[in-house]
C-alpha positions in Angstrom: 5.7 -40.9 16.2 6.2 -39.0 19.8 4.1 -36.2 19.9 4.2 -33.2 22.8 1.4 -32.7 25.2 0.1 -29.4 25.0 1.7 -26.8 27.6 2.3 -23.3 27.9 6.1 -22.8 28.3 8.9 -21.7 26.2 11.5 -24.7 25.9 15.3 -24.2 24.9 18.1 -26.9 25.5 21.2 -26.4 27.0 24.0 -28.8 26.2 26.9 -29.0 28.5 29.8 -27.3 28.1 33.4 -29.1 27.0 33.8 -31.4 29.7 37.0 -33.4 30.9 35.2 -36.6 29.1 35.4 -34.1 26.0 39.2 -33.5 26.3 40.0 -36.5 27.1 38.1 -38.0 23.7 36.0 -40.4 25.7 32.3 -41.6 26.0 31.1 -41.2 29.4 27.6 -42.7 29.0 26.8 -44.4 32.1 25.1 -42.5 35.1 27.7 -44.9 37.0 30.5 -43.5 35.5 29.2 -39.7 35.4 27.0 -38.6 37.9 30.2 -38.3 40.0 32.9 -37.8 37.6 33.6 -35.9 34.7 33.1 -32.4 35.0 33.4 -30.0 32.9 36.5 -28.4 32.1 38.1 -24.8 32.5 37.3 -24.2 29.0 34.0 -25.9 29.3 33.3 -23.5 32.2 34.1 -20.6 30.7 32.2 -21.3 27.4 28.8 -21.6 29.5 29.7 -18.6 31.5 29.5 -16.5 28.0 26.6 -18.6 26.1 24.1 -17.9 28.8 25.2 -14.0 29.4 24.7 -13.7 26.3 21.7 -15.5 25.7 20.2 -13.6 28.5 21.8 -9.7 27.1 20.2 -10.4 23.5 17.0 -11.0 25.0 16.6 -14.7 24.8 14.8 -15.6 28.0 11.9 -13.7 29.3 13.4 -10.4 31.3 9.8 -10.1 33.3 9.5 -14.0 34.6 13.0 -16.2 36.5 13.6 -19.5 34.4 13.6 -22.6 35.6 16.7 -24.9 35.1 16.3 -28.7 34.4 19.3 -31.0 34.1 20.8 -34.4 33.6 22.2 -35.2 37.0 25.5 -36.1 35.2 28.2 -33.9 37.3 28.9 -32.1 33.6 25.2 -31.3 33.3 24.8 -30.1 37.1 28.1 -27.9 36.6 26.6 -26.2 33.5 23.1 -25.2 35.0 24.9 -24.4 38.4 26.5 -21.7 36.0 23.0 -20.9 34.2 20.8 -21.2 37.4 23.0 -18.1 39.1 24.0 -16.5 36.2 20.3 -15.9 35.3 19.1 -16.1 39.0 16.7 -19.2 38.4 15.3 -22.4 39.9 17.4 -25.3 39.4 16.8 -29.3 40.1 17.3 -32.0 38.1 15.8 -35.0 36.3 17.2 -37.8 35.5 15.2 -38.4 32.3 17.7 -36.2 31.0 21.2 -38.4 31.6 23.2 -38.8 28.4 22.0 -41.4 26.5 24.1 -44.9 27.3 26.2 -46.3 25.0 26.5 -49.7 26.0 29.9 -51.3 25.5 31.5 -48.5 24.6 31.6 -46.6 27.7 34.7 -45.2 29.2 35.8 -45.9 25.3 37.0 -43.7 22.4 34.7 -41.1 21.2 35.3 -42.4 17.5 32.5 -45.6 18.6 30.1 -43.0 18.3 30.0 -43.5 15.0 28.9 -47.7 15.4 26.0 -46.6 17.2 24.8 -44.1 15.3 25.1 -46.4 12.1 21.9 -48.1 12.9 19.4 -45.3 14.2 17.9 -44.0 11.3 16.9 -47.6 9.8 16.0 -48.8 13.2 15.5 -46.3 16.2 14.3 -49.2 18.7 17.9 -50.8 18.0 20.2 -51.8 21.4 23.4 -52.7 19.2 26.6 -53.3 20.9 23.9 -52.3 24.5 23.0 -49.1 23.4 19.9 -46.6 24.4 17.6 -47.0 21.9 16.6 -43.7 20.4 12.8 -44.6 20.5 13.2 -44.8 24.7 16.0 -41.6 24.9 12.8 -39.4 22.9 10.1 -41.3 25.2 11.8 -40.2 28.3 13.1 -36.4 27.0 9.4 -36.2 26.5 8.2 -37.2 29.9 10.3 -34.1 30.9 8.2 -32.1 28.9 4.9 -33.5 30.6 6.5 -33.4 34.2 7.0 -29.4 33.5 4.1 -29.1 31.8 2.2 -30.3 34.6 4.3 -28.6 36.9 5.0 -24.2 35.2 3.1 -22.5 33.2 4.4 -19.5 30.5 8.1 -19.9 32.2 10.9 -20.3 30.1 12.6 -23.8 30.7 16.2 -24.6 30.1 16.6 -28.4 29.7 20.5 -28.8 30.6 21.3 -32.5 28.6 23.9 -33.6 26.6 24.0 -33.9 22.5 22.3 -37.4 21.3 19.5 -36.4 24.3 18.8 -32.8 22.8 19.4 -33.9 19.5 16.6 -36.4 19.6 14.1 -33.9 21.9 14.5 -31.0 19.0 13.8 -33.4 16.4 10.4 -34.5 18.4 9.4 -30.1 19.1 10.0 -30.1 15.0 8.6 -32.7 14.1 11.1 -34.6 12.2 11.6 -38.1 13.3 13.7 -38.7 16.5 15.5 -41.8 13.7 16.9 -38.6 12.1 18.6 -36.8 14.6 21.7 -37.1 13.1 20.6 -35.2 10.4 19.8 -31.7 11.7 22.5 -29.5 13.0 24.9 -30.8 15.3 24.1 -29.1 19.6 27.5 -27.6 19.9 28.9 -28.0 24.2 27.4 -25.2 25.7 24.9 -23.7 23.3 21.7 -22.9 23.7 18.8 -24.2 21.1 14.8 -22.8 21.2 12.7 -25.6 20.5 11.0 -25.8 18.4 14.0 -24.7 16.3 11.8 -23.1 13.4 
């Protein structure tokens, strides 16, 4: 089981807002396709603004210390992070380890094909069926982000702007759940902010 290093920060997962890929029902999982294209839809921009503003107004973040926003380099997460950082007046930078889980031969195909990759996850977190990145690989790189930010910051609110599978896999690590069971937890909705650990 992958474990987290000691840290003094509070972590939050923010899934990107509704994207043009979501709009078209497509899987966009490779950096080649996701970094320069497939940003937020207008709906996505609006829902990120609402979500982050509401979280700030409700006191989810420490108002005495500016948070840090760390994001996947994909266009949809960069645009989400830009909106969040502007609202929160936060420092923002990208980390490639927060990128989308690569879905191999299903990249740029219809999103219903996610199910084919997920079907193998719970029984084998190391599987790479159809060229899909393994759960174990995603978990390891997501934990690396926590390690890096834990070394760089102390007692900060750190918002990790990422994607559905990586976010849920990281939540499992924070919650002490086998990451292979990431589909058994409540799905991260677009623009949802989730404190971790969640319990």
